[in-house]
MARSE-110504 format. One record per residue: z, y, x of N, C-alpha, C in turn; residue number from 1. Coordinates in nm, 2 decimals. Atoms other than C-alpha are relative to their C-alpha. Example, Ala and Ser with C-alpha at 12.3 -4.5 7.8 and 13.67 -1.06 7.14 Angstrom:
R      n.z      n.y      n.x     ca.z     ca.y     ca.x      c.z      c.y      c.x    nr
R     0.00    -0.12     0.09     0.78    -0.45     1.23     0.00     0.12     0.09     1
R     0.00    -0.11    -0.09     0.71    -0.11     1.37     0.08     0.11    -0.08     2
# end
This chain:
R      n.z      n.y      n.x     ca.z     ca.y     ca.x      c.z      c.y      c.x    nr
R     0.14    -0.12    -0.01     1.25    -2.64    -1.03     0.09     0.13     0.02     1
R    -0.03    -0.11    -0.01     1.29    -2.31    -0.92    -0.07     0.14    -0.09     2
R    -0.02    -0.15     0.09     1.34    -1.95    -1.08    -0.17     0.01    -0.05     3
R     0.15    -0.07     0.04     0.92    -1.91    -1.05    -0.06    -0.10    -0.08     4
R     0.04     0.12     0.05     0.84    -2.28    -1.14     0.03     0.02    -0.17     5
R    -0.03    -0.04     0.16     1.01    -2.17    -1.51    -0.01     0.08    -0.03     6
R     0.01    -0.13     0.06     0.90    -1.86    -1.56    -0.07     0.01    -0.10     7
R     0.11     0.01     0.11     0.75    -1.80    -1.89    -0.15     0.04     0.00     8
R     0.16    -0.07     0.00     0.45    -1.58    -1.78     0.01     0.02     0.12     9
R     0.02    -0.01    -0.16     0.32    -1.62    -1.43    -0.14     0.05     0.01    10
R     0.11    -0.03     0.01     0.07    -1.45    -1.29    -0.16    -0.09     0.05    11
R     0.14     0.09    -0.01    -0.13    -1.78    -1.23    -0.11    -0.04    -0.13    12
R     0.07     0.01     0.14    -0.19    -1.83    -1.59    -0.08     0.08    -0.04    13
R     0.09    -0.09     0.00    -0.35    -1.51    -1.64    -0.15    -0.02    -0.01    14
R     0.16     0.02    -0.02    -0.71    -1.58    -1.75    -0.09     0.12    -0.01    15
R     0.07    -0.16    -0.08    -0.94    -1.31    -1.60    -0.10    -0.01    -0.17    16
R     0.09     0.01     0.09    -1.19    -1.21    -1.86    -0.13     0.02     0.07    17
R     0.12    -0.04    -0.04    -1.54    -1.24    -1.79    -0.06     0.15    -0.03    18
R     0.02    -0.18     0.03    -1.68    -0.85    -1.75     0.12     0.07    -0.02    19
R    -0.11    -0.04     0.05    -1.37    -0.73    -1.88     0.15     0.01     0.11    20
R    -0.10    -0.04    -0.10    -1.10    -0.80    -1.60     0.11    -0.07    -0.07    21
R    -0.19     0.03     0.00    -0.70    -0.83    -1.62     0.02     0.03    -0.15    22
R    -0.10    -0.06     0.17    -0.54    -0.87    -2.00     0.14     0.06     0.04    23
R    -0.09    -0.10     0.04    -0.31    -0.58    -2.03     0.17    -0.09     0.02    24
R    -0.12     0.07     0.03    -0.06    -0.78    -2.21     0.10    -0.06     0.06    25
R    -0.03     0.09    -0.06    -0.02    -1.07    -2.03     0.02     0.03     0.15    26
R    -0.06     0.01    -0.13    -0.02    -0.89    -1.70     0.15     0.07    -0.01    27
R    -0.11    -0.06     0.00     0.24    -0.69    -1.84     0.11    -0.07     0.03    28
R    -0.10     0.12     0.06     0.44    -0.98    -1.94     0.06    -0.07     0.12    29
R    -0.01     0.05    -0.18     0.43    -1.13    -1.57     0.08     0.07     0.07    30
R    -0.06    -0.11    -0.08     0.53    -0.81    -1.44     0.18    -0.01    -0.06    31
R    -0.17    -0.06     0.01     0.86    -0.76    -1.66     0.08    -0.15     0.04    32
R    -0.06     0.11    -0.06     0.93    -1.15    -1.59     0.05    -0.05     0.13    33
R    -0.06     0.01    -0.14     0.95    -1.08    -1.23     0.18     0.08     0.00    34
R    -0.12    -0.14     0.00     1.25    -0.78    -1.30     0.08    -0.09     0.05    35
R    -0.12     0.06    -0.07     1.52    -1.06    -1.27     0.01    -0.05     0.15    36
R     0.02     0.07    -0.14     1.40    -1.19    -0.93     0.10     0.10     0.05    37
R    -0.05    -0.09    -0.07     1.51    -0.86    -0.82     0.14     0.01    -0.01    38
R    -0.17     0.00     0.00     1.86    -0.86    -0.96     0.10    -0.12     0.06    39
R    -0.05     0.11    -0.07     1.91    -1.20    -0.82     0.02     0.04     0.19    40
R     0.03    -0.02    -0.09     1.78    -1.07    -0.47     0.10     0.12     0.08    41
R    -0.12    -0.09    -0.03     2.07    -0.79    -0.46    -0.01     0.12    -0.09    42
R    -0.01    -0.07     0.07     2.14    -0.60    -0.73     0.02     0.16     0.07    43
R     0.02    -0.08    -0.07     2.24    -0.31    -0.47    -0.09     0.05     0.05    44
R     0.09    -0.03    -0.08     1.98    -0.31    -0.22    -0.12     0.02    -0.10    45
R     0.14    -0.02     0.06     1.70    -0.37    -0.47    -0.01     0.11    -0.12    46
R    -0.02    -0.05     0.11     1.82    -0.12    -0.72    -0.11     0.10    -0.03    47
R     0.07    -0.12     0.03     1.56     0.15    -0.66    -0.13    -0.08    -0.02    48
R     0.11     0.07     0.01     1.28    -0.09    -0.62    -0.01    -0.07    -0.18    49
R     0.02     0.06     0.14     1.38    -0.27    -0.94    -0.06     0.11    -0.12    50
R     0.03    -0.12     0.09     1.38     0.12    -1.08    -0.13     0.06    -0.04    51
R     0.10    -0.04    -0.03     1.06     0.19    -0.95    -0.11    -0.11    -0.06    52
R     0.10     0.11     0.04     0.89    -0.14    -1.08     0.01     0.02    -0.12    53
R     0.00    -0.01     0.16     1.03    -0.09    -1.42    -0.09     0.09    -0.05    54
R     0.12    -0.12     0.05     0.86     0.24    -1.43    -0.09     0.03    -0.03    55
R     0.15     0.02     0.01     0.56     0.16    -1.36    -0.03    -0.07    -0.10    56
R     0.06     0.10     0.09     0.53    -0.13    -1.60     0.04     0.06    -0.12    57
R    -0.01    -0.04     0.13     0.67     0.07    -1.86    -0.11     0.13    -0.02    58
R     0.07    -0.10     0.06     0.44     0.38    -1.81    -0.17    -0.09    -0.04    59
R     0.09     0.08     0.01     0.14     0.10    -1.78     0.00    -0.05    -0.21    60
R     0.02     0.05     0.08     0.27    -0.02    -2.11    -0.03     0.10    -0.16    61
R    -0.03    -0.10     0.06     0.33     0.32    -2.27    -0.19     0.05    -0.07    62
R     0.17    -0.01     0.08    -0.09     0.36    -2.26    -0.07    -0.10    -0.08    63
R     0.05     0.14     0.11    -0.14    -0.03    -2.40    -0.01     0.06    -0.13    64
R    -0.07     0.04     0.15     0.06     0.05    -2.68    -0.09     0.13    -0.09    65
R     0.06    -0.05     0.06    -0.12     0.35    -2.79    -0.11    -0.02    -0.07    66
R     0.10     0.09     0.01    -0.45     0.13    -2.81     0.01    -0.11    -0.01    67
R     0.03     0.13    -0.06    -0.40    -0.20    -2.80    -0.16    -0.08     0.03    68
R     0.09     0.05     0.02    -0.73    -0.29    -2.90    -0.09     0.05     0.13    69
R     0.08    -0.07    -0.09    -0.94    -0.05    -2.67     0.04     0.01     0.14    70
R    -0.07     0.03    -0.12    -0.69    -0.08    -2.40     0.08    -0.15     0.03    71
R    -0.05     0.12    -0.05    -0.68    -0.46    -2.36    -0.01    -0.05     0.13    72
R    -0.04     0.04    -0.14    -0.73    -0.46    -1.98    -0.01     0.07     0.06    73
R    -0.01    -0.12    -0.12    -0.65    -0.29    -1.68    -0.09     0.06     0.02    74
R     0.08    -0.12    -0.03    -0.94    -0.18    -1.61    -0.07     0.11    -0.09    75
R     0.08    -0.10     0.09    -1.05    -0.03    -1.94     0.13     0.11    -0.01    76
R    -0.09    -0.09     0.00    -0.70     0.17    -1.91    -0.04     0.08     0.11    77
R     0.03    -0.10    -0.14    -0.82     0.30    -1.54    -0.15     0.04    -0.02    78
R     0.17    -0.04     0.05    -1.20     0.36    -1.67     0.09     0.09    -0.09    79
R    -0.07    -0.13     0.10    -1.05     0.58    -1.97     0.06     0.12     0.08    80
R    -0.06    -0.05    -0.10    -0.82     0.77    -1.72    -0.10     0.06     0.10    81
R     0.09    -0.03    -0.05    -1.10     0.79    -1.49    -0.10     0.12    -0.07    82
R     0.08    -0.05     0.07    -1.36     0.91    -1.73     0.07     0.15    -0.07    83
R    -0.06    -0.11     0.05    -1.11     1.14    -1.88     0.08     0.12     0.12    84
R    -0.03    -0.07    -0.11    -1.00     1.30    -1.56     0.17     0.01     0.00    85
R    -0.12     0.06     0.00    -0.66     1.19    -1.58     0.08    -0.08     0.10    86
R    -0.05     0.12    -0.08    -0.64     0.89    -1.30     0.09     0.06     0.11    87
R    -0.09    -0.06    -0.07    -0.47     1.11    -1.06     0.09     0.06    -0.02    88
R    -0.13    -0.06     0.04    -0.22     1.28    -1.26     0.11    -0.07     0.01    89
R    -0.15     0.06    -0.04     0.11     1.24    -1.16     0.03    -0.08    -0.17    90
R    -0.06     0.09     0.10     0.31     0.94    -1.42    -0.17    -0.04    -0.07    91
R     0.12     0.05     0.09    -0.09     0.83    -1.54     0.04    -0.13    -0.01    92
R    -0.06     0.14    -0.05    -0.10     0.48    -1.57    -0.10    -0.04     0.09    93
R     0.10     0.07    -0.12    -0.39     0.41    -1.33     0.12     0.06     0.12    94
R    -0.06     0.00    -0.11    -0.12     0.57    -1.07     0.14    -0.05     0.00    95
R    -0.11     0.06    -0.02     0.17     0.36    -1.18    -0.07    -0.14     0.00    96
R     0.04     0.13    -0.09    -0.07     0.04    -1.12    -0.01    -0.01     0.13    97
R     0.01     0.02    -0.12    -0.14     0.15    -0.80     0.10     0.01     0.07    98
R    -0.12     0.00    -0.07     0.22     0.20    -0.74     0.06    -0.16    -0.02    99
R    -0.05     0.09     0.02     0.32    -0.11    -0.94    -0.07    -0.13     0.10   100
R     0.07     0.15    -0.06     0.07    -0.34    -0.71     0.05     0.01     0.10   101
R    -0.08    -0.07    -0.15     0.23    -0.15    -0.43     0.12    -0.09     0.00   102
R    -0.11     0.07    -0.02     0.55    -0.32    -0.52    -0.01    -0.13    -0.02   103
R     0.10     0.15    -0.03     0.40    -0.67    -0.58    -0.01    -0.02     0.12   104
R     0.06     0.05    -0.12     0.26    -0.66    -0.27     0.14    -0.02     0.12   105
R    -0.16    -0.03    -0.10     0.62    -0.54    -0.07     0.10    -0.15    -0.06   106
R    -0.02     0.12     0.05     0.76    -0.82    -0.32     0.01    -0.14     0.05   107
R     0.12     0.18    -0.10     0.50    -1.13    -0.21     0.08     0.04     0.13   108
R    -0.05    -0.02    -0.16     0.60    -0.99     0.17     0.13    -0.04     0.05   109
R    -0.13     0.01    -0.04     0.97    -0.99     0.17     0.00    -0.16    -0.04   110
R    -0.04     0.14     0.05     1.00    -1.31    -0.03    -0.09    -0.11     0.09   111
R     0.04     0.11    -0.14     0.74    -1.51     0.25     0.08     0.05     0.07   112
R    -0.11     0.04    -0.11     0.96    -1.39     0.49     0.15    -0.07     0.01   113
R    -0.14     0.10     0.05     1.26    -1.54     0.29    -0.06    -0.14     0.04   114
R     0.04     0.13     0.02     1.05    -1.85     0.25    -0.05    -0.05     0.15   115
R     0.04     0.05    -0.15     0.94    -1.87     0.62     0.14     0.01     0.09   116
R    -0.11     0.02    -0.09     1.32    -1.88     0.72     0.06     0.10     0.04   117
R    -0.09    -0.13    -0.06     1.41    -1.52     0.80     0.16     0.00    -0.11   118
R    -0.16    -0.01     0.07     1.81    -1.51     0.70     0.05     0.15    -0.03   119
R    -0.03    -0.13    -0.02     1.83    -1.13     0.78    -0.08     0.11    -0.11   120
R     0.12    -0.07     0.09     1.72    -0.88     0.48    -0.06     0.10     0.07   121
R     0.04    -0.11    -0.07     1.68    -0.60     0.67    -0.13    -0.02     0.07   122
R     0.16     0.04    -0.08     1.42    -0.80     0.88    -0.09    -0.03    -0.11   123
R     0.06     0.05     0.13     1.27    -0.96     0.58    -0.06     0.16    -0.07   124
R     0.04    -0.09     0.06     1.23    -0.62     0.41    -0.11     0.08     0.09   125
# end
């Protein structure tokens, strides 16, 4: 078994809701489950990535906990902020989601390089 095969919350286990999208709580749980990977990869090298990653998770979670029923999907959070005219405001949940997506994409790319045999961390990054 690998770290990823025994994770308690995995993105692949999230069930998308018809018409409503990605469940916020399950998505955030899956994001939090990845944080220990950053420690394993290198607490010094990945410290800025981890700090950014966790900060963005927290911003989305802060919005979610203000009204868990209203914001039960990521799409509802984004639509609410777009309609309120705050989606592009610094530290909005929408901005945090954008940066979190970028962080996840970066991490996936890095891990793909490592999986494909790259031994040099700088090259993989």
